[in-house]
C-alpha positions in Angstrom: -25.5 39.1 27.9 -23.3 36.9 30.2 -19.7 36.0 29.3 -20.8 32.3 29.2 -22.9 33.1 26.1 -20.1 35.1 24.5 -17.7 32.2 24.8 -20.1 29.7 23.2 -19.4 30.5 19.5 -15.6 30.4 20.1 -16.0 27.1 21.9 -18.1 25.7 19.0 -15.5 26.9 16.5 -12.6 25.2 18.4 -14.6 21.9 18.7 -15.4 22.1 15.0 -11.7 22.7 14.2 -10.7 19.6 16.2 -13.3 17.5 14.4 -12.1 18.7 11.0 -8.5 18.0 11.9 -9.4 14.5 13.1 -11.3 13.9 9.9 -8.6 15.2 7.6 -6.0 13.0 9.3 -8.1 9.9 9.0 -7.6 9.6 5.2 -3.9 8.8 5.7 -4.6 5.5 7.5 -6.5 3.7 4.7 -3.4 1.5 3.9 -3.3 -1.7 5.9 0.1 -3.2 6.5 0.7 -6.7 7.7 3.9 -8.6 8.4 4.1 -12.0 6.9 6.8 -14.7 7.4 10.0 -14.3 9.3 11.5 -11.6 11.4 12.9 -8.3 10.1 15.8 -8.6 12.5 17.1 -11.5 10.4 18.1 -8.8 7.8 20.5 -7.1 10.2 24.1 -7.2 8.9 23.0 -7.8 5.3 23.4 -4.7 3.2 23.3 -5.9 -0.5 20.3 -7.1 -2.5 19.2 -8.0 -6.0 15.8 -8.4 -7.5 14.5 -11.8 -8.4 13.6 -12.1 -12.1 9.9 -11.4 -12.8 7.6 -14.2 -13.6 6.8 -14.4 -17.3 3.4 -13.1 -18.3 1.6 -12.1 -21.5 3.9 -10.2 -23.9 1.3 -8.1 -25.7 -1.8 -6.0 -24.9 -2.7 -3.1 -22.7 -2.8 -5.3 -19.5 0.7 -6.6 -20.1 2.0 -3.1 -20.7 0.3 -1.9 -17.5 1.8 -4.8 -15.5 5.3 -3.9 -16.7 4.8 -0.3 -15.9 3.6 -1.2 -12.4 6.6 -3.5 -11.8 9.0 -0.9 -13.0 7.5 1.7 -10.6 7.5 -0.6 -7.6 11.2 -1.5 -8.2 12.2 2.2 -8.6 10.4 3.2 -5.4 11.8 0.2 -3.4 15.3 0.9 -4.6 15.0 4.5 -3.4 13.5 3.6 0.0 15.9 0.7 0.6 18.8 2.9 -0.3 17.7 5.4 2.2 17.9 2.7 4.9 21.4 1.7 3.9 20.7 -1.2 1.5 22.6 -1.3 -1.8 21.4 -2.9 -5.0 24.1 -5.1 -6.7 24.3 -7.9 -9.3 22.5 -11.1 -8.3 25.8 -13.0 -7.9 27.1 -10.5 -5.3 23.8 -10.1 -3.3 23.2 -11.2 0.3 19.5 -10.8 -0.2 17.0 -11.5 -3.0 14.0 -9.3 -3.2 10.7 -10.1 -4.9 7.6 -8.0 -5.2 4.1 -9.4 -5.7 0.8 -7.7 -6.4 -2.7 -9.0 -6.0 -6.0 -7.5 -7.2 -9.5 -8.4 -6.1 -13.0 -7.0 -6.2 -15.0 -6.7 -3.0 -18.7 -6.1 -2.7 -19.5 -3.9 0.2 -23.0 -3.3 1.6 -24.2 0.2 2.5 -27.0 1.3 4.8 -29.9 2.2 2.5 -31.2 4.6 5.1 -28.1 6.8 4.7 -27.2 6.3 1.0 -28.9 6.1 -2.4 -26.9 3.0 -3.3 -27.1 -0.2 -1.3 -23.8 -1.9 -2.4 -20.5 -0.8 -4.0 -17.9 -2.9 -5.9 -14.4 -1.8 -4.9 -11.1 -2.9 -6.3 -8.6 -3.7 -3.6 -4.9 -4.0 -4.4 -2.1 -5.6 -2.3 1.6 -5.1 -2.7 4.0 -7.4 -0.9 7.8 -7.4 -0.7 9.7 -10.7 0.1 13.3 -10.9 1.3 15.1 -14.2 0.9 18.7 -15.4 1.7 20.6 -15.3 -1.6 22.4 -18.6 -0.9 19.6 -20.8 0.5 16.7 -19.0 -1.2 14.8 -19.3 2.1 12.5 -16.5 2.9 13.7 -14.3 5.8 11.0 -11.7 6.0 8.0 -10.3 4.1 5.3 -7.7 4.6 2.3 -6.5 2.6 0.3 -3.3 2.2 -3.3 -3.2 1.0 -5.7 -0.4 0.1 -8.7 0.4 -1.9 -7.7 1.3 -5.5 -11.0 2.6 -6.8 -14.8 2.1 -6.9 -15.9 0.3 -10.1 -19.7 0.1 -9.6 -22.6 1.1 -7.4 -25.6 -1.1 -6.9 -29.1 0.1 -6.4 -32.0 -2.0 -5.1 -32.8 -4.4 -2.2 -34.0 -7.7 -3.6 -32.7 -7.1 -7.1 -29.6 -5.1 -7.4 -28.8 -3.0 -10.6 -25.2 -2.0 -11.0 -24.0 1.2 -12.6 -20.3 1.2 -13.6 -18.0 4.0 -12.3 -15.1 5.3 -14.4 -12.3 6.0 -11.9 -8.6 5.8 -12.4 -6.8 3.0 -10.5 -4.6 4.4 -7.7 -2.2 1.9 -6.2 -0.7 4.4 -3.7 2.6 2.8 -4.4 4.7 5.5 -2.8 2.9 5.1 0.5 2.8 1.3 0.4 6.5 0.9 -0.4 7.4 3.4 2.3 5.2 1.7 5.0 6.7 -1.7 4.2 10.3 -0.6 4.0 10.0 1.5 7.1 9.6 -1.7 9.1 13.0 -2.9 8.2 15.8 -2.5 10.9 17.4 0.9 11.3 20.7 -0.8 11.8 21.2 -1.7 8.1 24.8 -0.8 7.2 25.4 2.3 5.1 26.8 1.8 1.6 30.6 2.3 1.2 31.8 5.7 0.1 
């Protein structure tokens, strides 16, 4: 048997390893980040911030509780990531920046190739988180960015001319840690460090 034939299995294994590595890394890029208004450089030299009061919503019910929990987690994560970049949270009257978070949820229907899957469409919840930074005196927005990802599949549809949906019970995953990190990491590195 020639050496060329002996090397083939090893070569196949290395190619398979590269393919698996590429596939495993592809799952990290499912968060889509977009910059909105303004320029992040307008935040240079400003080191203190306060959160804008949250908009009032329903007081009772599971959805209201879920929204309050979501808001609390977003603020805790943002405080941690902003602090790591030299920003310091203070009372509203002392802040140079006002920060607001917004969330948006929508359902998208996505077609699938019936030749390669049993279902022809899927309903997917898509969630967007955005952070908005405004001048504390003028209230004018200086910079914003948003991060969006699929949260969960909620139904699969079967059929071509008439589609029958079957619901899917999946937990909603906002991927808040990754979203907050990817938004805040776009802020300028030159943010002043907090005083000792």
